[in-house]
Structures are given as structure tokens and as C-alpha cells.
C-alpha positions in Angstrom: -17.6 -71.8 126.6 -17.3 -68.5 125.1 -16.0 -65.7 127.0 -17.5 -62.2 127.1 -15.2 -59.2 127.3 -15.9 -56.2 129.5 -16.2 -54.1 126.5 -18.8 -56.3 124.7 -20.9 -56.5 128.2 -20.7 -52.7 128.4 -22.0 -52.3 124.9 -24.7 -55.1 125.4 -25.7 -53.6 128.6 -26.1 -50.1 127.1 -28.2 -51.6 124.0 -30.6 -53.3 126.8 -31.3 -49.9 128.7 -31.6 -48.0 125.4 -34.3 -50.6 124.3 -35.8 -50.2 127.6 -36.0 -46.4 127.7 -37.4 -46.2 124.0 -40.3 -48.6 125.0 -41.1 -46.7 128.3 -40.6 -43.5 127.0 -43.1 -43.2 124.7 -47.0 -43.6 125.4 -49.7 -43.5 122.7 -52.5 -41.7 123.8 -54.6 -41.0 120.4 -53.7 -43.4 117.4 -53.5 -41.9 113.8 -57.2 -42.8 113.3 -58.3 -40.6 116.3 -59.0 -43.3 118.8 -58.1 -43.2 122.2 -55.5 -46.0 123.0 -54.8 -45.6 126.7 -57.1 -45.6 129.7 -54.8 -44.3 132.2 -51.1 -42.7 132.5 -49.2 -43.3 135.5 -48.1 -40.2 137.4 -44.5 -41.2 137.5 -44.3 -40.9 133.6 -44.9 -37.2 133.9 -42.3 -34.7 134.3 -42.1 -31.4 136.0 -43.1 -29.6 132.8 -44.7 -30.4 129.7 -43.5 -29.4 126.1 -46.1 -29.9 123.0 -44.2 -30.8 119.9 -46.3 -30.3 116.7 -45.1 -31.7 113.6 -46.4 -31.4 110.0 -47.5 -34.8 108.3 -45.0 -35.8 105.4 -42.5 -33.0 106.3 -38.9 -33.8 107.6 -38.3 -32.4 111.2 -35.6 -32.7 113.8 -38.1 -33.3 116.2 -39.4 -36.7 117.3 -43.1 -37.5 117.3 -44.3 -37.7 113.7 -46.2 -40.9 114.6 -49.4 -39.8 113.0 -50.9 -39.7 116.4 -50.8 -37.9 120.0 -48.2 -39.6 122.2 -46.6 -38.7 125.5 -42.7 -39.4 125.9 -39.7 -38.0 127.8 -37.0 -35.8 127.2 -33.5 -37.0 127.9 -32.0 -35.2 130.7 -34.5 -32.2 131.2 -37.1 -33.9 133.2 -39.8 -32.8 130.7 -42.6 -34.6 129.2 -43.3 -34.2 125.6 -46.5 -34.4 123.9 -46.3 -34.7 120.4 -49.2 -34.3 117.9 -49.4 -34.1 113.7 -50.6 -30.4 113.0 -53.8 -29.7 110.9 -53.8 -30.3 107.2 -55.4 -28.4 104.3 -57.4 -31.4 102.9 -57.8 -34.1 105.6 -61.3 -34.9 107.1 -60.2 -37.0 109.7 -60.2 -35.6 113.4 -56.4 -35.0 113.5 -56.3 -33.5 110.3 -58.6 -30.6 111.4 -56.3 -29.8 114.5 -58.1 -31.4 117.2 -54.8 -33.1 118.2 -53.2 -29.4 118.7 -55.9 -28.5 120.7 -55.9 -31.6 122.7 -51.9 -30.9 123.7 -52.2 -27.3 124.0 -54.5 -27.5 126.7 -52.1 -28.9 128.9 -48.9 -27.6 127.5 -47.2 -24.3 128.6 -44.6 -24.5 125.6 -45.3 -25.5 122.3 -42.8 -26.0 119.5 -44.3 -25.8 115.8 -42.2 -27.6 113.2 -42.5 -28.6 109.6 -42.6 -24.7 108.1 -41.2 -24.6 104.9 -39.8 -21.5 102.9 -42.5 -22.1 100.7 -45.1 -21.6 103.7 -43.5 -18.4 104.4 -43.5 -16.9 101.0 -47.3 -17.7 100.6 -48.1 -16.4 104.2 -48.8 -18.6 106.8 -52.6 -17.6 107.0 -53.3 -19.6 103.7 -51.4 -22.9 104.8 -51.6 -25.9 107.2 -49.5 -24.2 109.7 -52.2 -21.3 109.6 -54.9 -23.6 110.7 -52.4 -25.3 113.4 -51.8 -21.9 114.9 -55.6 -20.9 114.8 -56.3 -24.2 116.9 -53.7 -23.0 119.3 -54.5 -19.7 119.8 -58.4 -20.7 120.2 -57.2 -23.0 123.2 -55.1 -20.7 124.8 -57.6 -17.8 124.7 -60.5 -19.7 126.1 -58.0 -20.7 128.9 -57.2 -16.9 129.6 -60.7 -16.0 129.6 -61.4 -19.0 132.6 -58.1 -17.9 134.1 -59.3 -14.4 134.2 -62.8 -15.5 135.7 -60.8 -17.0 138.5 -60.3 -14.7 141.4 -56.6 -14.5 142.5 -55.8 -16.7 139.5 -53.0 -15.3 137.1 -52.9 -16.0 133.4 -50.0 -18.2 132.6 -48.3 -17.2 129.4 -47.5 -20.0 126.8 -44.0 -20.2 125.5 -44.4 -20.6 121.3 -41.3 -21.6 119.3 -41.8 -21.2 115.5 -39.0 -23.4 113.7 -38.1 -21.5 110.5 -36.1 -23.0 107.9 -33.0 -21.0 106.7 -34.4 -18.3 104.1 -34.4 -14.6 103.0 -37.8 -14.0 104.9 -37.2 -11.7 108.1 -38.6 -12.4 111.5 -41.0 -9.2 111.3 -42.8 -10.5 108.0 -43.3 -14.1 110.1 -44.5 -12.1 113.1 -46.8 -10.1 111.2 -48.5 -13.4 109.9 -48.8 -14.9 113.1 -50.4 -11.5 114.7 -53.1 -11.6 111.6 -53.9 -15.3 112.6 -54.2 -14.6 116.2 -56.5 -11.6 115.5 -59.0 -13.7 113.6 -59.1 -16.2 116.5 -59.4 -13.2 119.1 -62.4 -12.0 117.1 -64.2 -15.4 117.4 -63.8 -15.4 121.1 -65.2 -11.9 121.8 -62.2 -10.9 123.8 -59.9 -8.0 123.9 -56.8 -9.7 125.3 -53.5 -9.1 123.6 -51.2 -11.6 121.9 -48.3 -10.4 124.8 -50.7 -11.2 127.5 -51.1 -14.7 126.6 -48.0 -15.7 124.3 -44.3 -15.3 124.5 -43.1 -16.1 120.8 -39.6 -17.3 119.5 -38.6 -17.6 115.8 -35.6 -19.9 115.8 -33.8 -21.6 112.8 -32.9 -25.5 113.2 -30.3 -26.7 110.8 -29.4 -29.8 112.6 -30.0 -32.0 115.7 -27.8 -29.9 117.6 -29.9 -27.2 117.2 -33.0 -29.1 117.9 -31.9 -30.2 121.0 -31.2 -26.8 122.0 -34.6 -25.7 121.2 -36.0 -28.4 123.3 -33.9 -27.2 126.3 -35.3 -23.8 125.9 -39.0 -25.2 125.7 -38.3 -27.3 128.7 -36.8 -24.3 130.7 -39.9 -21.9 129.4 -42.5 -24.7 130.3 -44.4 -24.2 133.6 -42.9 -26.4 136.5 -46.1 -26.3 138.5 -47.5 -30.1 139.0 -50.0 -31.4 136.2 -52.4 -33.7 137.2 -55.2 -35.8 135.0 -53.3 -35.4 131.9 -55.3 -37.9 130.1 -58.5 -36.4 131.4 -57.8 -32.9 130.1 -56.7 -34.4 126.9 -59.7 -36.2 126.3 -62.2 -33.5 127.3 -60.1 -30.9 125.1 -60.2 -33.4 122.1 -63.7 -34.2 122.4 -64.7 -30.7 122.7 -62.7 -29.8 119.5 -64.1 -32.5 117.5 -67.7 -31.4 118.4 -67.0 -27.8 117.7 -64.9 -28.2 114.6 -67.9 -27.7 112.1 -68.9 -24.6 114.0 -65.3 -22.9 114.0 -65.1 -24.0 110.1 -68.3 -22.1 109.5 -67.2 -19.2 111.5 -63.7 -19.2 109.5 -65.9 -19.2 106.3 -67.9 -16.4 107.6 -64.8 -14.2 108.2 -63.4 -14.8 104.9 -66.6 -14.2 103.1 -66.6 -10.9 104.6 -63.2 -10.0 104.0 -63.4 -11.1 100.3 -66.7 -9.3 99.8 -65.1 -6.0 101.6 -61.8 -6.2 99.2 -63.7 -6.8 96.1 -66.5 -3.9 96.4 -63.6 -1.4 98.0 -61.9 -2.0 94.7 -64.8 -1.3 92.4 -65.7 1.8 94.6 -62.1 3.1 94.4 -61.6 2.5 90.6 -65.2 4.7 90.1 -63.9 7.6 92.5 -60.7 7.6 90.9 -62.3 8.6 87.7 -64.4 11.1 89.1 -61.4 12.9 91.3 -59.3 12.9 87.9 -62.0 14.9 86.1 -62.4 17.3 89.3 -58.8 18.0 89.2 -59.3 19.4 85.6 -61.7 21.7 86.9 -64.8 19.6 85.7 -67.9 18.6 87.5 -69.1 15.2 87.4 -72.6 14.9 85.3 -75.3 14.2 87.9 -72.9 13.3 90.5 -75.6 13.2 93.4 -77.5 10.5 91.9 -74.4 8.5 90.5 -72.9 8.4 93.9 -76.1 7.6 95.7 -76.3 4.3 93.4 -72.8 3.6 93.7 -72.9 3.4 97.7 -76.4 1.6 97.6 -75.1 -0.9 95.3 -72.0 -1.6 96.7 -73.5 -1.8 100.5 -76.5 -4.1 99.2 -74.0 -6.3 97.5 -72.0 -6.5 100.5 -75.0 -7.7 102.6 -76.0 -10.5 100.1 -72.4 -11.6 100.1 -71.9 -11.8 103.8 -75.3 -13.1 105.0 -73.8 -16.2 106.0 -72.3 -14.2 109.0 -75.3 -13.5 110.4 -76.5 -17.1 110.6 -72.9 -18.0 111.6 -72.3 -16.6 115.4 -72.6 -13.3 117.0 -68.8 -13.1 116.8 -69.1 -13.6 113.1 -72.1 -10.9 112.8 -70.0 -8.4 114.7 -67.1 -8.6 112.4 -69.3 -8.3 109.5 -70.7 -5.0 110.8 -67.4 -4.0 111.3 -66.3 -4.3 108.1 -69.3 -3.1 106.6 -69.1 0.1 108.8 -65.5 0.4 107.6 -66.4 0.1 104.0 -69.1 2.4 104.2 -67.0 4.8 106.1 -64.4 5.0 103.4 -66.9 5.9 100.4 -68.4 8.4 102.7 -65.3 10.4 103.1 -64.3 10.1 99.4 -67.8 11.3 98.5 -67.8 14.1 100.7 -64.4 15.2 99.4 -65.7 15.3 95.6 -68.8 17.3 96.4 -66.9 20.0 98.5 -64.4 20.1 95.5 -67.0 20.3 92.8 -69.0 23.2 94.9 -65.7 25.1 95.0 -65.4 24.8 91.1 -69.0 26.0 90.4 -68.4 28.9 92.8 -65.4 29.9 90.8 -67.1 29.7 87.8 -70.1 31.4 88.7 -67.9 34.5 90.3 -66.1 34.8 87.1 -69.0 35.0 84.6 -70.6 37.3 87.3 -67.6 39.5 87.1 -67.5 39.6 83.2 -71.1 40.4 83.1 -70.6 43.6 85.6 -67.5 44.7 83.5 -70.0 44.6 80.4 -72.5 46.7 82.2 -70.2 49.1 83.7 -70.2 52.5 82.5 -73.6 52.3 80.6 -75.4 54.1 83.5 -73.5 56.9 85.0 -76.1 57.8 87.6 -73.5 56.4 90.4 -72.9 53.5 92.5 -76.4 53.4 94.2 -77.8 53.1 90.5 -75.1 50.4 89.6 -76.2 48.2 92.6 -80.0 48.2 91.9 -79.4 48.0 88.3 -77.5 44.7 88.8 -79.5 43.1 91.9 -81.1 41.0 89.2 -77.8 39.6 88.0 -77.2 38.4 91.5 -80.5 36.5 91.6 -79.8 35.2 88.1 -76.4 34.1 88.9 -77.5 32.5 92.1 -80.0 30.7 90.4 -77.6 29.1 87.9 -75.4 28.0 90.7 -78.5 26.4 92.7 -79.3 24.9 89.4 -75.8 23.1 89.1 -75.3 22.3 92.6 -78.7 20.3 92.8 -77.0 17.9 90.8 -74.2 17.3 93.3 -76.7 16.7 96.1 -76.2 13.5 98.3 -79.1 13.7 100.7 -78.3 10.7 102.7 -74.9 12.3 103.6 -76.6 15.5 104.3 -74.8 17.2 101.4 -77.4 19.6 100.2 -77.5 23.0 98.4 -78.4 24.9 101.6 -74.8 25.7 103.0 -73.1 26.2 99.6 -76.3 28.8 98.4 -75.8 30.8 101.4 -72.1 31.1 100.8 -72.2 32.2 97.1 -75.1 34.8 97.9 -72.7 36.2 100.4 -69.7 36.0 97.7 -72.0 37.7 95.0 -73.0 40.7 96.8 -69.5 41.4 98.0 -68.4 41.1 94.6 -71.1 43.6 93.3 -70.1 45.8 96.2 -66.4 45.7 95.6 -66.9 45.9 91.8 -66.9 49.7 91.3 -63.4 50.1 92.9 -62.0 46.9 91.2 -59.0 47.3 89.1 -61.0 46.0 85.9 -63.5 49.0 86.5 -61.0 51.7 86.9 -59.2 50.4 83.6 -62.3 51.0 82.0 -62.7 54.3 83.4 -59.8 55.2 82.1 -60.6 53.9 78.4 -63.9 55.9 78.6 -62.2 59.1 79.9 -59.4 58.6 77.2 -62.2 58.2 74.6 -64.1 61.0 75.5 -61.1 63.3 75.6 -60.3 62.7 72.1 -64.2 63.5 71.0 -63.6 66.9 72.6 -62.1 68.6 69.6 -63.9 70.9 67.7 -63.2 71.1 64.0 -61.9 74.7 63.0 -60.9 74.0 59.5 -61.1 71.1 57.0 -58.5 68.4 57.7 -57.5 65.1 57.4 -55.6 63.2 60.2 -54.6 59.8 60.7 -54.2 57.9 63.8 -52.9 54.4 64.8 -54.6 52.4 67.9 -52.2 49.3 68.7 -53.5 46.9 71.4 -51.4 44.0 72.3 -52.3 41.1 75.0 -49.6 38.7 76.4 -50.8 35.4 77.6 -48.3 33.5 79.3 -48.6 30.2 81.4 -50.8 30.3 84.4 -54.5 30.0 85.6 -55.3 33.8 85.8 -54.2 34.9 89.1 -52.3 37.8 87.5 -53.6 40.6 85.2 -52.2 43.8 84.3 -52.8 46.7 81.7 -50.5 49.5 80.7 -51.4 52.4 78.1 -49.6 55.3 76.3 -51.2 57.9 74.3 -49.3 60.1 71.8 -51.3 62.6 69.7 -53.8 60.3 67.9 -52.0 57.1 68.4 -53.0 54.9 71.4 -50.8 51.9 72.7 -52.4 49.5 75.5 -50.7 46.4 76.6 -52.2 43.8 78.6 -50.9 40.8 80.5 -53.1 38.0 82.0 -51.7 34.6 82.8 -54.5 32.4 81.7 -53.1 30.3 79.1 -53.7 27.1 81.1 -57.1 28.1 82.5 -59.8 25.5 81.1 -62.2 28.3 80.2 -59.7 29.8 77.8 -58.8 26.7 76.3 -62.2 26.0 75.5 -62.7 29.4 74.0 -59.9 28.4 71.5 -61.5 25.0 70.6 -59.2 23.2 72.9 -56.2 24.8 72.1 -54.0 27.2 73.9 -54.3 30.8 73.4 -51.4 32.6 71.4 -48.7 33.9 73.6 -49.0 37.5 72.3 -51.9 38.7 69.9 -51.7 42.2 68.5 -54.7 44.1 67.0 -53.7 47.1 65.2 -56.7 49.8 64.3 -56.2 52.7 61.7 -58.3 55.7 62.3 -58.9 58.2 59.7 -60.4 61.5 61.2 -61.7 63.8 58.3 -63.2 67.3 59.4 -64.9 69.4 56.6 
């Protein structure tokens, strides 16, 4: 008779015990086809706390549970019950592929582990990956639970610990959290709630490189899970799974509506920004946009009408999608209006500057022709004020955008005040005084009475220095010696668009000298 040693007996008992634990530890609840396989779950098989482990199909993971369906097992040593479920996919049409299994396990678990995230998923952004769909399902479930708990008086919202298993890579935790927050905001918009992420979740981003790391994460998740007793696990999972399956199409429609709003907003905002940039570039050169008012009105109308057509599906989707559509519409409209108002203001200032400059030049030409005094000067040039105001009004009419209350009323009142102020102050201006000095000098030279025949020669030398600038510095100096006159002027207007246009698009010469020979013959 063969003898069995004590060492062999110990190994055999260990194998038998291990086989028994394995068969009793895992219970299938929903199979890979999305069909329930268990009618009841004994309370004795449920631990004090529940941890949901969500894996990604066909992606290696250090966590157990990649069975293709939803199953319940126990964690060695921690006393926790582990609910395993496959995550959502991008192409699958089955119930579990849509994330309904995730909804079911999230309903009863207060600690959730999401594994299967790859470096490629993080580089592309979680929102556009299968994990984005999985997180959306988790967030929707927990937000709805939080809303129900807030409705119960005396009930405190139970926070859910979320563990994201990130692969070793160069992408920092802050970038991952930004993607997660963006997904949460989308789910929150659907639920029409003002709940904050920190009121519902406690998130941890961890890296798992081996089975020892996975074991540590499982211990943390077990400790973070609620220790309150759980009852009717199967009923809760069944109800959540059935409800998710029935509302999945509506959720898909909502997501499509939100994406349509975002796409239309970004597309029209880029088009508007390109047009506004070309207008802004023209205004920075001191030029106005031809028919700005009608062009801006047409741009805004076309953009808003196109946005309304593109996002019509959001109106038919749900009230949350309709509210989001209006929010993005207001945002788009607001950005356009701010830019149009700024351009209107800049172009009005350009017209004011040009009008005042032409008006002062006209006054300078008229100054000195009538020596009856200032009062006569004011009366003679009153018509010039009206003419300049009319020219300004005609130009501003092309800038009007009535839908934004950008009209000519206020600019006309301001230019009228500035024109009258310029008229009143002109007789005492430096330009007027310089012209008076020239007239006096000219009159003094003509007062000499001829006493005998003579032939005199004189030289008038006028020099103009025009350095770089936009005309904010101007000065003149003159000197007379006998019949010879020298006048030197400095005006830094070489960069002024008006001056450049006078010289055919070229800068004026830095210095320009105009000699004049005078011959005085007395007979």
C-alpha cells in the first residue's frame, strides 16, 4: 500500500482548499451576452464593503474580472466583495458594450477601480476613448444617486472613491484630471444639477506595474469602500441594468446633440475670428472697413442662423441639451458682439481724427484772409463746421450696427463738440500764430518806399525736416537778415498714413529745402 507523506498531504489539502475557494469566490450575475444567470445571491457571500473593478475588453490587466460579463467575487484577506464588469467600447452594440454593466455595478459600489487605460488613450484624451464612455456611465449613475440622497432629509451624500489606473508614461496627473473633469461636466449638464465633482467623488490616479501594486490598490479601494451593510444586491443591479438598457438610446442622442453644439460653436467661431482679424488689421493701419455695418450684421446673422440649423437636434433631444445649446449660442453671440463693438469704437476714433485734421487745415488756409477779428472768423467758418460734421456723419453711417445699438447719435454729438472747440481755440493755436508772424514779416518788407533806382537781390530759404513719427511734434523757427529769410520747420509725420498717401505710398524725404531768389527792382 502506497504511503502518503505529510508534505504531500499538505500540498494536496492546499490544492483542494484553493479549488474550493476559487469555485465559491466567483459568481456570474450577467453573462457576456448581457443575460442574467443568477436568481439569488446569498447574503453570506457579500462582504462588508463592495469594490467595483472595471476592466477594458481585450486589454491586459493585473486585476481579476475580465470574464466578459458581470460577476461577484471575494477579495482575499480584505473582506470586501468585488463586482467585476467590462467597460464600454466604441464600436460594440451589445448592452455591456454600451456601458450598462458599468452602470449596474456603480449603483451598489462605493469604491471603483478603472483599469485598462493605455498611454495612447491618455495622449488622445480620455473623452474620445472607450474609457470616456465608461467614466460618463459612472458619473451619470453617481450624480443621480446624489440627487436622490439630497432629496432624503437627514441623508448625507456618500462619496465614491474612484481609482484610475494609469500606465507608466510622461503624461502628468493634472492633464488626466482635466480630461476627467471635462467628462464630468458633460454628464452634469445632462442631469441638470449644480453638484460639484468633489461633493460626489474622491479621485486617485495610480500607476500599477506588477501584481504587488495591484494588490496595494485593491487594499486601498477596500478601505475606501463604505462599510455599511448592503442588501438586495441582485435587485439593485438588475434594476440599474434594466434602466440603463432602456435609456441608453436617449443618452446617446443627448451626447450627439452636445457634440453637435460644440462642433458648430468651434467651426463658426473660427470663421468669425478669421474675418474679424482681417478687419482689425485694417483698423490698426488707420483705415476703416468699407460698409462695416452691413458686413458685420451679415456676418453675425449668418453665423447665428447656421448655428441654429446645425444644433436643431439638441432642441428635440432633451431639455438639458436645449439649455446647453442656448448657453453655447449666447457664448458665440457674446464673443462676436464684443469684437464688433471694439471695431466700431476704433473706426469712429479714426474718422474723428481725420475729420479734425482736415478741419484744422481748412481753418489754417482761411486764417488771415479777413482781418475783421475773431468774431468775424467764427461766423465765416460756421458753415465749415457744419460741412465737416456732415462728412463725418456720412462716413459713420456706414459703420452703424443697429442690432447692437451702435448708431451715429453719440459720435455725432461728440464730433460736433470737438469741431466747435477746435474753431474757438484755433486763433490762439501755434499754427495760427506762426501764420500771423509770416504775414507781419511780409507786410514789413513791403513798407519800404523807393527813394532811388536800385536793384536788390534776396534769398528765401525754407527747409522742412520730417523725422519718424505720427505728427505729434511740430515746430518752426525763422531768421531774417536784410532781404534774406530762413525758415526751418520740424514735423515728425513721416509714418503718418495720410502723409504717405500724399507721396504715392512712399515715405516723405527726411529733409526738404526750397530756395527762393528775390529780385527787387526800383525805378
